C-alpha positions as CSV (number, residue, x, y, z in Angstrom):
1,M,122.5,119.3,-182.5
2,N,122.5,122.4,-184.6
3,N,123.8,121.4,-188.1
4,T,123.5,125.0,-189.6
5,M,126.9,126.4,-190.4
6,N,127.9,130.0,-190.2
7,P,127.6,131.2,-193.9
8,Y,131.0,133.1,-193.6
9,L,132.7,130.0,-192.3
10,K,131.1,127.8,-195.0
11,Q,132.3,130.3,-197.7
12,K,135.8,130.3,-196.1
13,I,136.0,126.5,-196.2
14,M,134.5,126.1,-199.7
15,S,136.9,128.6,-201.2
16,A,140.0,127.3,-199.4
17,S,142.9,125.6,-201.2
18,P,143.8,122.1,-200.1
19,E,146.8,123.5,-198.3
20,Q,144.6,126.0,-196.4
21,L,142.1,123.2,-195.5
22,I,144.9,121.3,-193.8
23,C,145.8,124.5,-191.8
24,Y,142.1,124.7,-190.8
25,I,142.2,121.1,-189.6
26,Y,145.3,121.7,-187.6
27,D,143.6,124.8,-186.1
28,A,140.5,122.7,-185.2
29,S,142.6,120.0,-183.6
30,I,144.6,122.5,-181.5
31,T,141.5,124.4,-180.4
32,A,139.8,121.1,-179.4
33,C,142.9,120.0,-177.4
34,K,143.0,123.4,-175.6
35,K,139.3,122.9,-174.7
36,K,140.1,119.3,-173.7
37,D,137.5,118.0,-176.1
38,T,138.5,114.5,-176.8
39,I,135.8,113.8,-179.4
40,K,136.5,116.9,-181.6
41,A,140.3,116.6,-181.2
42,G,140.1,112.9,-182.3
43,Q,137.9,113.7,-185.3
44,A,140.3,116.4,-186.4
45,I,143.4,114.2,-186.0
46,R,141.7,111.4,-187.9
47,E,141.0,113.9,-190.7
48,L,144.7,114.8,-190.8
49,I,145.4,111.0,-191.0
50,N,142.9,110.6,-193.9
51,A,144.5,113.5,-195.8
52,L,147.9,111.8,-195.9
53,N,149.1,110.7,-199.3
54,F,150.9,107.4,-199.0
55,D,152.3,107.7,-202.5
56,Y,154.9,109.8,-200.7
57,K,155.8,107.3,-197.9
58,E,158.9,109.1,-196.8
59,M,156.7,112.0,-195.7
60,A,153.4,110.3,-194.9
61,L,154.7,107.5,-192.6
62,P,156.4,109.8,-190.1
63,L,153.4,112.1,-190.1
64,F,151.1,109.1,-189.6
65,D,153.2,108.0,-186.6
66,L,153.0,111.5,-185.1
67,Y,149.3,111.7,-185.7
68,K,148.8,108.3,-184.0
69,Y,150.9,109.5,-181.1
70,C,148.8,112.6,-180.8
71,L,145.6,110.6,-181.0
72,N,146.8,108.3,-178.2
73,N,147.7,111.4,-176.1
74,V,144.2,112.8,-176.7
75,N,142.6,109.6,-175.7
76,S,144.7,109.5,-172.6
77,N,143.8,113.1,-171.7
78,N,147.4,114.2,-172.3
79,F,146.3,117.2,-174.3
80,E,149.5,119.3,-173.7
81,Q,151.7,116.9,-175.5
82,A,149.3,116.7,-178.4
83,I,149.1,120.5,-178.6
84,E,152.9,120.8,-178.6
85,I,153.2,118.4,-181.5
86,L,150.2,119.7,-183.5
87,E,151.3,123.4,-183.1
88,G,154.8,122.4,-184.4
89,L,153.4,120.6,-187.4
90,R,150.9,123.4,-188.1
91,G,153.7,125.9,-188.1
92,A,155.8,123.8,-190.5
93,W,152.8,123.3,-192.8
94,Y,152.0,127.0,-192.7
95,E,155.6,127.9,-193.6
96,A,155.7,125.4,-196.4
97,H,152.4,126.7,-197.7
98,L,153.7,130.3,-197.7
99,N,156.8,129.2,-199.6
100,I,154.7,127.4,-202.2
101,K,152.5,130.5,-202.8
102,K,155.3,133.1,-202.8
103,P,156.3,134.4,-206.3
104,E,159.8,133.6,-207.3
105,S,160.7,137.3,-207.4
106,Q,160.1,137.5,-203.6
107,L,162.4,134.5,-202.8
108,G,165.9,135.1,-201.5
């Protein structure tokens, strides 16, 4: 296996905010599902699970359940269901990330 990483990709990841990293993991999970790559999709979904902050249980627990459901779908080769859920979650995360980064003068 080739462990060398594209230097541009490495720089993109190293300079990303935590919020951007989550988007990248969503992207990786969706791409792997579209390629029907059970191993990579499972790894990405497990990374999403590991990123959950259970200090905020009201948010973390429902996401944990959705991620587990996606992982079960991936392991059952039901990639379409996992893609649908992951794309929805990625869209919501992206929107939340944009709202966090938008200056107050642009809100409204």
